[in-house]
C-alpha positions in Angstrom: -15.4 -6.6 0.3 -12.2 -5.4 1.9 -10.7 -2.1 1.0 -7.0 -3.0 1.1 -4.5 -0.2 0.7 -0.8 0.1 0.7 0.6 3.6 0.2 4.2 2.2 0.6 3.7 -0.1 -2.4 2.5 2.9 -4.4 5.5 5.0 -3.5 7.9 2.2 -4.3 6.1 1.6 -7.7 6.3 5.3 -8.5 10.1 5.3 -8.0 10.5 2.3 -10.1 8.5 3.9 -12.9 10.7 7.0 -12.7 13.8 4.8 -12.9 12.4 3.0 -16.0 11.5 6.4 -17.5 15.1 7.6 -17.1 16.3 4.7 -19.3 14.0 5.5 -22.2 13.4 8.3 -24.6 10.4 10.2 -25.9 7.0 8.8 -25.8 8.1 5.6 -24.1 9.7 7.6 -21.2 6.6 9.8 -20.9 4.4 6.8 -20.4 6.3 5.7 -17.3 6.8 9.2 -16.0 3.1 10.0 -16.4 2.2 6.9 -14.4 4.7 7.9 -11.6 3.3 11.4 -11.4 -0.2 10.1 -11.2 0.7 7.8 -8.3 2.6 10.5 -6.4 -0.2 13.0 -6.9 -2.7 10.4 -5.5 -0.4 9.7 -2.6 -0.1 13.4 -1.8 -3.8 14.1 -2.2 -5.3 11.0 -0.7 -2.8 9.5 1.7 -0.8 12.4 3.1 -0.8 12.8 6.9 -0.6 16.6 6.5 -3.3 17.4 9.0 -2.8 14.2 11.2 -0.7 13.7 14.2 1.2 10.7 12.9 4.8 9.6 12.8 5.0 9.4 9.1 4.2 11.3 5.9 1.9 8.8 4.3 -1.1 7.0 5.9 -2.4 3.6 5.0 0.7 1.6 4.6 0.7 -2.2 5.0 3.8 -4.3 5.6 2.5 -7.8 6.4 -1.1 -8.4 5.6 -1.0 -12.3 5.8 0.3 -12.0 9.4 -2.1 -9.2 10.2 0.7 -6.8 11.3 1.4 -3.2 10.4 -1.8 -2.7 8.5 -3.1 0.8 7.7 -0.2 2.6 9.3 2.6 5.0 8.2 5.7 3.1 7.2 9.2 4.6 7.0 10.1 3.0 3.7 6.8 4.3 2.1 7.8 7.8 3.3 11.3 7.4 1.9 10.2 6.3 -1.6 7.6 9.1 -1.6 10.2 11.7 -1.0 12.6 10.0 -3.4 10.0 10.1 -6.1 9.4 13.8 -5.5 13.1 14.5 -5.6 13.5 12.6 -8.9 10.7 14.7 -10.4 12.5 17.8 -9.3 15.6 16.6 -11.2 17.6 15.2 -8.3 18.7 11.9 -9.8 21.8 11.1 -7.7 20.7 9.8 -4.4 22.6 8.5 -1.4 23.3 4.9 -2.5 24.1 5.7 -6.1 
């Protein structure tokens, strides 16, 4: 069995969950925010290149599995959405394109 991973998809999903959370109130918002926090914590603990000599923040990104390219590598957009997710959790909700 293959152990396929894509940290960039996780970071994108976490940001999406935070955007959804911002549109809701109370318990509904908390469900999405809790999911985002869990994903971001996992990315930090399990995929961070903190002790590695890599050109990215997150390890194990995948951009094109069917073509067999950019598998298990840092990806700039994964790093971007990871940082955006952390910024949103810190209350920075206005980002460069908004």
